[in-house]
FIKOLZA-1660 file (N, C-alpha, C; in steps of 0.1 Angstrom, whole numbers, plus 5000, padded with zeros to 4 digits):
% residues 201
   i   px   py   pz ch aa at
   1 4754 4665 5015  A  M  N
   1 4767 4669 5009  A  M CA
   1 4774 4680 5017  A  M  C
   2 4786 4679 5020  A  P  N
   2 4794 4688 5029  A  P CA
   2 4795 4702 5021  A  P  C
   3 4792 4712 5030  A  K  N
   3 4793 4725 5026  A  K CA
   3 4805 4729 5021  A  K  C
   4 4808 4735 5010  A  Q  N
   4 4819 4739 5004  A  Q CA
   4 4824 4752 5009  A  Q  C
   5 4836 4754 5014  A  V  N
   5 4840 4765 5020  A  V CA
   5 4851 4773 5009  A  V  C
   6 4849 4785 5007  A  D  N
   6 4858 4792 4998  A  D CA
   6 4869 4796 5006  A  D  C
   7 4881 4789 5007  A  H  N
   7 4893 4790 5017  A  H CA
   7 4898 4804 5014  A  H  C
   8 4901 4809 5002  A  E  N
   8 4906 4821 5000  A  E CA
   8 4897 4833 5004  A  E  C
   9 4885 4831 5001  A  G  N
   9 4875 4840 5004  A  G CA
   9 4875 4843 5019  A  G  C
  10 4874 4832 5027  A  R  N
  10 4874 4831 5041  A  R CA
  10 4887 4839 5047  A  R  C
  11 4899 4836 5041  A  R  N
  11 4911 4842 5045  A  R CA
  11 4909 4858 5044  A  R  C
  12 4902 4862 5032  A  R  N
  12 4902 4877 5031  A  R CA
  12 4891 4883 5040  A  R  C
  13 4881 4875 5042  A  Q  N
  13 4871 4879 5053  A  Q CA
  13 4877 4881 5067  A  Q  C
  14 4885 4873 5070  A  I  N
  14 4894 4874 5082  A  I CA
  14 4904 4886 5082  A  I  C
  15 4910 4888 5071  A  A  N
  15 4918 4899 5068  A  A CA
  15 4912 4913 5071  A  A  C
  16 4899 4913 5065  A  E  N
  16 4891 4925 5067  A  E CA
  16 4888 4927 5081  A  E  C
  17 4885 4917 5087  A  A  N
  17 4883 4918 5103  A  A CA
  17 4895 4923 5110  A  A  C
  18 4906 4918 5107  A  V  N
  18 4918 4923 5112  A  V CA
  18 4921 4938 5111  A  V  C
  19 4916 4942 5098  A  C  N
  19 4918 4957 5094  A  C CA
  19 4910 4965 5103  A  C  C
  20 4897 4962 5105  A  L  N
  20 4888 4968 5114  A  L CA
  20 4892 4970 5127  A  L  C
  21 4898 4958 5133  A  L  N
  21 4904 4958 5147  A  L CA
  21 4915 4968 5148  A  L  C
  22 4926 4967 5139  A  A  N
  22 4937 4973 5139  A  A CA
  22 4933 4988 5138  A  A  C
  23 4923 4992 5130  A  D  N
  23 4919 5006 5129  A  D CA
  23 4914 5012 5143  A  D  C
  24 4908 5003 5150  A  E  N
  24 4902 5007 5162  A  E CA
  24 4911 5008 5174  A  E  C
  25 4920 4997 5174  A  R  N
  25 4928 4995 5185  A  R CA
  25 4944 4995 5183  A  R  C
  26 4948 4995 5170  A  G  N
  26 4961 4992 5168  A  G CA
  26 4964 4977 5168  A  G  C
  27 4975 4972 5162  A  L  N
  27 4977 4956 5161  A  L CA
  27 4978 4950 5174  A  L  C
  28 4983 4958 5185  A  E  N
  28 4985 4952 5198  A  E CA
  28 4972 4946 5204  A  E  C
  29 4960 4953 5199  A  G  N
  29 4947 4951 5203  A  G CA
  29 4941 4938 5196  A  G  C
  30 4948 4933 5186  A  V  N
  30 4940 4923 5177  A  V CA
  30 4945 4909 5184  A  V  C
  31 4933 4901 5187  A  T  N
  31 4934 4889 5192  A  T CA
  31 4927 4879 5183  A  T  C
  32 4931 4865 5182  A  L  N
  32 4923 4856 5174  A  L CA
  32 4909 4856 5178  A  L  C
  33 4906 4856 5190  A  R  N
  33 4891 4855 5194  A  R CA
  33 4884 4867 5189  A  R  C
  34 4890 4879 5192  A  D  N
  34 4882 4892 5186  A  D CA
  34 4881 4890 5171  A  D  C
  35 4892 4886 5164  A  V  N
  35 4891 4885 5149  A  V CA
  35 4880 4875 5145  A  V  C
  36 4878 4863 5152  A  A  N
  36 4868 4855 5149  A  A CA
  36 4854 4860 5151  A  A  C
  37 4853 4869 5162  A  D  N
  37 4839 4875 5165  A  D CA
  37 4837 4885 5154  A  D  C
  38 4848 4893 5151  A  R  N
  38 4844 4904 5141  A  R CA
  38 4840 4897 5127  A  R  C
  39 4848 4887 5123  A  A  N
  39 4846 4880 5110  A  A CA
  39 4833 4873 5109  A  A  C
  40 4828 4870 5122  A  Q  N
  40 4816 4862 5124  A  Q CA
  40 4819 4848 5119  A  Q  C
  41 4830 4843 5123  A  V  N
  41 4835 4829 5122  A  V CA
  41 4839 4823 5134  A  V  C
  42 4841 4809 5135  A  S  N
  42 4844 4803 5148  A  S CA
  42 4861 4805 5148  A  S  C
  43 4865 4802 5160  A  M  N
  43 4879 4803 5164  A  M CA
  43 4887 4792 5155  A  M  C
  44 4878 4781 5153  A  G  N
  44 4885 4770 5146  A  G CA
  44 4887 4774 5132  A  G  C
  45 4878 4781 5126  A  A  N
  45 4878 4786 5111  A  A CA
  45 4891 4795 5111  A  A  C
  46 4894 4805 5120  A  V  N
  46 4905 4813 5119  A  V CA
  46 4917 4803 5119  A  V  C
  47 4918 4794 5128  A  Q  N
  47 4929 4786 5130  A  Q CA
  47 4933 4776 5118  A  Q  C
  48 4921 4774 5112  A  R  N
  48 4923 4764 5099  A  R CA
  48 4929 4773 5089  A  R  C
  49 4926 4786 5089  A  C  N
  49 4931 4795 5078  A  C CA
  49 4945 4799 5080  A  C  C
  50 4948 4801 5093  A  F  N
  50 4961 4806 5097  A  F CA
  50 4967 4798 5108  A  F  C
  51 4979 4794 5108  A  R  N
  51 4985 4786 5118  A  R CA
  51 4989 4794 5130  A  R  C
  52 4993 4807 5127  A  T  N
  52 4996 4816 5138  A  T CA
  52 4991 4829 5135  A  T  C
  53 4992 4838 5147  A  K  N
  53 4987 4851 5146  A  K CA
  53 4997 4859 5136  A  K  C
  54 5010 4856 5137  A  D  N
  54 5018 4862 5128  A  D CA
  54 5015 4859 5113  A  D  C
  55 5012 4848 5110  A  E  N
  55 5008 4843 5096  A  E CA
  55 4995 4851 5092  A  E  C
  56 4985 4852 5102  A  M  N
  56 4974 4860 5098  A  M CA
  56 4977 4874 5095  A  M  C
  57 4986 4880 5103  A  L  N
  57 4988 4895 5102  A  L CA
  57 4997 4897 5089  A  L  C
  58 5006 4888 5084  A  A  N
  58 5013 4890 5072  A  A CA
  58 5004 4887 5060  A  A  C
  59 4994 4879 5061  A  F  N
  59 4985 4879 5050  A  F CA
  59 4977 4891 5049  A  F  C
  60 4973 4896 5061  A  T  N
  60 4965 4908 5060  A  T CA
  60 4973 4920 5055  A  T  C
  61 4985 4921 5057  A  L  N
  61 4994 4932 5053  A  L CA
  61 4995 4930 5036  A  L  C
  62 4997 4918 5032  A  G  N
  62 4997 4915 5018  A  G CA
  62 4984 4920 5011  A  G  C
  63 4973 4916 5019  A  H  N
  63 4959 4919 5014  A  H CA
  63 4958 4933 5012  A  H  C
  64 4961 4942 5021  A  V  N
  64 4961 4956 5020  A  V CA
  64 4970 4961 5009  A  V  C
  65 4982 4956 5007  A  G  N
  65 4991 4960 4998  A  G CA
  65 4986 4957 4984  A  G  C
  66 4980 4945 4982  A  E  N
  66 4973 4942 4970  A  E CA
  66 4962 4951 4965  A  E  C
  67 4954 4954 4976  A  R  N
  67 4943 4964 4974  A  R CA
  67 4947 4977 4969  A  R  C
  68 4958 4982 4975  A  I  N
  68 4963 4995 4969  A  I CA
  68 4969 4994 4955  A  I  C
  69 4976 4983 4953  A  T  N
  69 4982 4981 4940  A  T CA
  69 4970 4980 4929  A  T  C
  70 4961 4972 4933  A  E  N
  70 4949 4970 4923  A  E CA
  70 4942 4983 4920  A  E  C
  71 4941 4991 4930  A  R  N
  71 4934 5004 4928  A  R CA
  71 4942 5013 4918  A  R  C
  72 4956 5013 4921  A  V  N
  72 4965 5020 4913  A  V CA
  72 4962 5015 4898  A  V  C
  73 4964 5002 4896  A  Q  N
  73 4963 4997 4882  A  Q CA
  73 4950 5001 4876  A  Q  C
  74 4939 4999 4884  A  A  N
  74 4925 5002 4878  A  A CA
  74 4924 5017 4874  A  A  C
  75 4931 5026 4882  A  R  N
  75 4931 5040 4878  A  R CA
  75 4939 5042 4865  A  R  C
  76 4950 5034 4863  A  L  N
  76 4958 5035 4851  A  L CA
  76 4950 5031 4839  A  L  C
  77 4943 5019 4841  A  R  N
  77 4934 5012 4830  A  R CA
  77 4924 5021 4827  A  R  C
  78 4919 5029 4835  A  S  N
  78 4906 5036 4830  A  S CA
  78 4909 5049 4823  A  S  C
  79 4922 5053 4822  A  S  N
  79 4926 5063 4813  A  S CA
  79 4938 5059 4804  A  S  C
  80 4936 5049 4795  A  P  N
  80 4948 5044 4789  A  P CA
  80 4956 5054 4780  A  P  C
  81 4950 5066 4776  A  A  N
  81 4955 5074 4767  A  A CA
  81 4963 5086 4774  A  A  C
  82 4964 5086 4788  A  Q  N
  82 4971 5095 4795  A  Q CA
  82 4986 5094 4793  A  Q  C
  83 4993 5105 4795  A  S  N
  83 5007 5105 4795  A  S CA
  83 5014 5096 4805  A  S  C
  84 5025 5092 4804  A  A  N
  84 5031 5084 4816  A  A CA
  84 5033 5094 4828  A  A  C
  85 5036 5106 4825  A  G  N
  85 5038 5115 4837  A  G CA
  85 5025 5118 4844  A  G  C
  86 5014 5119 4837  A  T  N
  86 5001 5121 4844  A  T CA
  86 4998 5107 4851  A  T  C
  87 5000 5095 4845  A  A  N
  87 4997 5083 4851  A  A CA
  87 5006 5083 4864  A  A  C
  88 5017 5087 4864  A  L  N
  88 5026 5085 4875  A  L CA
  88 5020 5095 4887  A  L  C
  89 5015 5107 4884  A  G  N
  89 5008 5116 4894  A  G CA
  89 4996 5108 4900  A  G  C
  90 4987 5102 4891  A  Y  N
  90 4977 5095 4896  A  Y CA
  90 4981 5084 4906  A  Y  C
  91 4992 5076 4902  A  A  N
  91 4995 5064 4909  A  A CA
  91 5002 5069 4923  A  A  C
  92 5010 5080 4923  A  A  N
  92 5015 5085 4935  A  A CA
  92 5004 5089 4945  A  A  C
  93 4995 5096 4939  A  T  N
  93 4984 5100 4948  A  T CA
  93 4977 5089 4955  A  T  C
  94 4974 5078 4947  A  E  N
  94 4967 5066 4953  A  E CA
  94 4976 5061 4963  A  E  C
  95 4988 5059 4961  A  V  N
  95 4998 5053 4971  A  V CA
  95 4999 5060 4983  A  V  C
  96 4998 5074 4983  A  A  N
  96 5001 5082 4994  A  A CA
  96 4987 5082 5004  A  A  C
  97 4976 5076 4998  A  L  N
  97 4964 5075 5006  A  L CA
  97 4960 5089 5013  A  L  C
  98 4958 5098 5004  A  L  N
  98 4955 5112 5009  A  L CA
  98 4942 5114 5009  A  L  C
  99 4932 5107 5002  A  R  N
  99 4918 5110 5001  A  R CA
  99 4911 5106 5015  A  R  C
 100 4901 5114 5019  A  P  N
 100 4893 5110 5032  A  P CA
 100 4889 5096 5032  A  P  C
 101 4884 5090 5020  A  E  N
 101 4879 5076 5021  A  E CA
 101 4890 5066 5023  A  E  C
 102 4902 5070 5023  A  H  N
 102 4913 5061 5025  A  H CA
 102 4920 5063 5038  A  H  C
 103 4914 5071 5047  A  R  N
 103 4920 5074 5061  A  R CA
 103 4920 5061 5068  A  R  C
 104 4912 5053 5068  A  T  N
 104 4912 5041 5076  A  T CA
 104 4922 5032 5071  A  T  C
 105 4923 5031 5059  A  E  N
 105 4934 5022 5052  A  E CA
 105 4947 5028 5055  A  E  C
 106 4950 5041 5056  A  A  N
 106 4962 5047 5060  A  A CA
 106 4966 5044 5074  A  A  C
 107 4956 5044 5082  A  R  N
 107 4959 5041 5097  A  R CA
 107 4963 5026 5099  A  R  C
 108 4956 5017 5091  A  V  N
 108 4960 5003 5092  A  V CA
 108 4973 5001 5086  A  V  C
 109 4977 5008 5074  A  W  N
 109 4990 5006 5068  A  W CA
 109 5002 5010 5078  A  W  C
 110 4998 5021 5084  A  L  N
 110 5011 5026 5092  A  L CA
 110 5012 5018 5105  A  L  C
 111 5001 5012 5110  A  A  N
 111 5002 5003 5122  A  A CA
 111 5010 4990 5118  A  A  C
 112 5008 4985 5106  A  F  N
 112 5017 4975 5101  A  F CA
 112 5031 4978 5098  A  F  C
 113 5032 4990 5093  A  V  N
 113 5048 4994 5091  A  V CA
 113 5054 4997 5105  A  V  C
 114 5048 5000 5116  A  A  N
 114 5053 5002 5129  A  A CA
 114 5056 4988 5133  A  A  C
 115 5048 4978 5133  A  Q  N
 115 5050 4965 5138  A  Q CA
 115 5061 4958 5129  A  Q  C
 116 5062 4962 5117  A  A  N
 116 5071 4954 5108  A  A CA
 116 5086 4957 5112  A  A  C
 117 5088 4969 5120  A  A  N
 117 5101 4971 5124  A  A CA
 117 5106 4961 5136  A  A  C
 118 5096 4953 5141  A  V  N
 118 5101 4943 5150  A  V CA
 118 5095 4929 5148  A  V  C
 119 5091 4929 5135  A  S  N
 119 5086 4916 5130  A  S CA
 119 5091 4912 5115  A  S  C
 120 5100 4902 5115  A  E  N
 120 5106 4900 5102  A  E CA
 120 5096 4895 5092  A  E  C
 121 5086 4886 5096  A  P  N
 121 5077 4882 5086  A  P CA
 121 5069 4893 5080  A  P  C
 122 5064 4903 5088  A  L  N
 122 5057 4915 5084  A  L CA
 122 5068 4923 5075  A  L  C
 123 5080 4924 5079  A  A  N
 123 5090 4933 5071  A  A CA
 123 5093 4927 5057  A  A  C
 124 5091 4914 5058  A  A  N
 124 5093 4908 5043  A  A CA
 124 5081 4910 5034  A  A  C
 125 5070 4909 5041  A  T  N
 125 5058 4912 5033  A  T CA
 125 5057 4926 5027  A  T  C
 126 5062 4936 5036  A  L  N
 126 5063 4950 5034  A  L CA
 126 5072 4952 5023  A  L  C
 127 5084 4946 5023  A  R  N
 127 5094 4947 5013  A  R CA
 127 5088 4943 4999  A  R  C
 128 5081 4933 4998  A  A  N
 128 5075 4928 4986  A  A CA
 128 5066 4938 4981  A  A  C
 129 5057 4943 4989  A  N  N
 129 5047 4953 4986  A  N CA
 129 5054 4966 4981  A  N  C
 130 5064 4971 4987  A  Y  N
 130 5072 4983 4983  A  Y CA
 130 5079 4981 4969  A  Y  C
 131 5084 4969 4968  A  A  N
 131 5090 4964 4956  A  A CA
 131 5082 4967 4943  A  A  C
 132 5070 4961 4945  A  A  N
 132 5060 4961 4934  A  A CA
 132 5058 4976 4930  A  A  C
 133 5055 4984 4940  A  L  N
 133 5051 4999 4937  A  L CA
 133 5062 5005 4931  A  L  C
 134 5075 5002 4936  A  Q  N
 134 5087 5008 4931  A  Q CA
 134 5088 5006 4917  A  Q  C
 135 5087 4993 4913  A  D  N
 135 5087 4988 4899  A  D CA
 135 5078 4996 4890  A  D  C
 136 5065 4997 4895  A  L  N
 136 5055 5005 4888  A  L CA
 136 5060 5020 4886  A  L  C
 137 5066 5026 4895  A  F  N
 137 5071 5039 4895  A  F CA
 137 5082 5041 4886  A  F  C
 138 5091 5031 4887  A  T  N
 138 5102 5031 4879  A  T CA
 138 5099 5031 4864  A  T  C
 139 5089 5023 4859  A  R  N
 139 5084 5020 4847  A  R CA
 139 5078 5035 4841  A  R  C
 140 5069 5039 4849  A  L  N
 140 5062 5052 4844  A  L CA
 140 5073 5063 4843  A  L  C
 141 5081 5064 4852  A  I  N
 141 5092 5075 4852  A  I CA
 141 5101 5073 4839  A  I  C
 142 5105 5060 4836  A  A  N
 142 5113 5057 4824  A  A CA
 142 5104 5060 4812  A  A  C
 143 5092 5057 4811  A  E  N
 143 5084 5060 4800  A  E CA
 143 5083 5075 4797  A  E  C
 144 5081 5083 4808  A  A  N
 144 5080 5098 4807  A  A CA
 144 5093 5104 4803  A  A  C
 145 5104 5096 4806  A  S  N
 145 5116 5104 4804  A  S CA
 145 5122 5101 4790  A  S  C
 146 5116 5093 4781  A  G  N
 146 5121 5091 4768  A  G CA
 146 5128 5077 4767  A  G  C
 147 5137 5076 4757  A  P  N
 147 5145 5065 4754  A  P CA
 147 5152 5059 4766  A  P  C
 148 5152 5045 4768  A  A  N
 148 5158 5040 4781  A  A CA
 148 5172 5037 4779  A  A  C
 149 5180 5047 4779  A  E  N
 149 5196 5044 4780  A  E CA
 149 5199 5039 4795  A  E  C
 150 5211 5034 4796  A  A  N
 150 5213 5028 4808  A  A CA
 150 5214 5037 4820  A  A  C
 151 5219 5051 4818  A  D  N
 151 5220 5061 4828  A  D CA
 151 5205 5065 4831  A  D  C
 152 5196 5065 4822  A  E  N
 152 5183 5070 4824  A  E CA
 152 5176 5060 4832  A  E  C
 153 5178 5048 4830  A  V  N
 153 5171 5037 4837  A  V CA
 153 5176 5038 4852  A  V  C
 154 5188 5040 4854  A  R  N
 154 5193 5041 4868  A  R CA
 154 5186 5054 4874  A  R  C
 155 5186 5065 4867  A  D  N
 155 5179 5076 4873  A  D CA
 155 5166 5074 4875  A  D  C
 156 5157 5067 4867  A  A  N
 156 5144 5064 4870  A  A CA
 156 5143 5055 4883  A  A  C
 157 5151 5046 4885  A  D  N
 157 5150 5036 4898  A  D CA
 157 5152 5046 4909  A  D  C
 158 5163 5054 4908  A  R  N
 158 5165 5064 4920  A  R CA
 158 5153 5072 4922  A  R  C
 159 5148 5079 4912  A  A  N
 159 5137 5087 4914  A  A CA
 159 5125 5079 4919  A  A  C
 160 5123 5066 4914  A  A  N
 160 5111 5060 4920  A  A CA
 160 5113 5057 4934  A  A  C
 161 5125 5054 4940  A  R  N
 161 5127 5052 4954  A  R CA
 161 5124 5063 4961  A  R  C
 162 5128 5076 4955  A  A  N
 162 5125 5089 4963  A  A CA
 162 5110 5091 4964  A  A  C
 163 5104 5089 4953  A  L  N
 163 5088 5092 4952  A  L CA
 163 5081 5083 4962  A  L  C
 164 5086 5069 4961  A  L  N
 164 5079 5060 4970  A  L CA
 164 5081 5065 4985  A  L  C
 165 5092 5067 4989  A  A  N
 165 5096 5073 5003  A  A CA
 165 5088 5085 5006  A  A  C
 166 5086 5095 4995  A  L  N
 166 5079 5106 4999  A  L CA
 166 5063 5104 5000  A  L  C
 167 5058 5094 4992  A  T  N
 167 5044 5092 4994  A  T CA
 167 5041 5084 5008  A  T  C
 168 5050 5075 5012  A  D  N
 168 5048 5070 5025  A  D CA
 168 5048 5081 5035  A  D  C
 169 5059 5090 5035  A  G  N
 169 5060 5099 5045  A  G CA
 169 5047 5108 5046  A  G  C
 170 5042 5112 5033  A  L  N
 170 5030 5121 5033  A  L CA
 170 5018 5113 5040  A  L  C
 171 5017 5101 5038  A  T  N
 171 5006 5094 5045  A  T CA
 171 5007 5096 5060  A  T  C
 172 5019 5096 5066  A  A  N
 172 5021 5096 5080  A  A CA
 172 5018 5112 5084  A  A  C
 173 5023 5121 5077  A  H  N
 173 5022 5135 5080  A  H CA
 173 5008 5139 5080  A  H  C
 174 5000 5135 5071  A  V  N
 174 4985 5138 5069  A  V CA
 174 4977 5130 5081  A  V  C
 175 4982 5117 5084  A  L  N
 175 4975 5111 5095  A  L CA
 175 4976 5117 5108  A  L  C
 176 4987 5122 5111  A  I  N
 176 4989 5128 5124  A  I CA
 176 4985 5143 5125  A  I  C
 177 4982 5148 5114  A  G  N
 177 4978 5163 5113  A  G CA
 177 4988 5174 5110  A  G  C
 178 5000 5169 5107  A  H  N
 178 5011 5178 5105  A  H CA
 178 5009 5185 5091  A  H  C
 179 5002 5179 5081  A  L  N
 179 4998 5184 5069  A  L CA
 179 4984 5182 5066  A  L  C
 180 4978 5191 5060  A  T  N
 180 4964 5187 5054  A  T CA
 180 4965 5180 5042  A  T  C
 181 4956 5174 5038  A  P  N
 181 4957 5167 5024  A  P CA
 181 4959 5176 5013  A  P  C
 182 4954 5189 5013  A  A  N
 182 4957 5197 5003  A  A CA
 182 4971 5201 5004  A  A  C
 183 4978 5203 5015  A  E  N
 183 4992 5206 5016  A  E CA
 183 5000 5194 5011  A  E  C
 184 4996 5181 5015  A  A  N
 184 5003 5170 5010  A  A CA
 184 5003 5169 4994  A  A  C
 185 4992 5172 4989  A  H  N
 185 4990 5173 4974  A  H CA
 185 4999 5182 4968  A  H  C
 186 5001 5194 4974  A  A  N
 186 5010 5204 4969  A  A CA
 186 5024 5200 4970  A  A  C
 187 5029 5194 4980  A  V  N
 187 5042 5186 4981  A  V CA
 187 5045 5178 4970  A  V  C
 188 5035 5168 4968  A  L  N
 188 5036 5158 4958  A  L CA
 188 5038 5164 4944  A  L  C
 189 5028 5173 4941  A  D  N
 189 5029 5180 4928  A  D CA
 189 5042 5188 4926  A  D  C
 190 5047 5194 4937  A  A  N
 190 5060 5201 4935  A  A CA
 190 5071 5192 4932  A  A  C
 191 5070 5180 4940  A  H  N
 191 5081 5170 4936  A  H CA
 191 5080 5165 4922  A  H  C
 192 5068 5162 4917  A  L  N
 192 5068 5157 4905  A  L CA
 192 5072 5167 4893  A  L  C
 193 5068 5181 4895  A  D  N
 193 5071 5190 4887  A  D CA
 193 5087 5191 4886  A  D  C
 194 5094 5191 4897  A  A  N
 194 5108 5191 4898  A  A CA
 194 5114 5178 4892  A  A  C
 195 5107 5167 4892  A  L  N
 195 5112 5156 4886  A  L CA
 195 5114 5157 4870  A  L  C
 196 5103 5162 4865  A  W  N
 196 5103 5165 4851  A  W CA
 196 5113 5177 4846  A  W  C
 197 5117 5185 4856  A  R  N
 197 5126 5195 4851  A  R CA
 197 5140 5193 4855  A  R  C
 198 5142 5180 4860  A  R  N
 198 5157 5176 4863  A  R CA
 198 5166 5177 4852  A  R  C
 199 5179 5182 4853  A  P  N
 199 5187 5184 4841  A  P CA
 199 5191 5170 4834  A  P  C
 200 5192 5171 4822  A  S  N
 200 5195 5158 4814  A  S CA
 200 5211 5155 4814  A  S  C
 201 5215 5144 4813  A  R  N
 201 5229 5141 4814  A  R CA
 201 5236 5145 4800  A  R  C
% end
């Protein structure tokens, strides 16, 4: 009987190998042969999963984005009684990748962000990831702000855009050593405090 291959599982296995190589060498150092070696599969297996290197990289970026989003959702599910404001703080902290155990993920994420500037397939995947996170931030800000009148919804969307941009910037600043994780947390906390103190219309 032929061996059954978990195609989606194999794709994720390859994506994890891409992440390890990207962390060590940057995306420019990722080759299909090295990915196959690191994933402990054949070149043919990689090529059956992905038609091109660009397709492999786009899948890997989506895989990383899903992992971050799933971690945020798990954090929110673990404390269902928390306020929307507290939930937003947890979510923003997860997205900023400030904890030491997320340093590898932060390096890989920023490598993809840099490559997306010259790769439309990666840029499209990145926009989808950001859109999902922005929607989550918008919902939590709207919930924390009270009844959702039209102006408040627009305010929530603008605030979510600003918060998402801030978390992304903090990832880079910590990674290059401009800020310590503690300093980045302080910046994030100050921003969230100011968000709840913003004047009402």
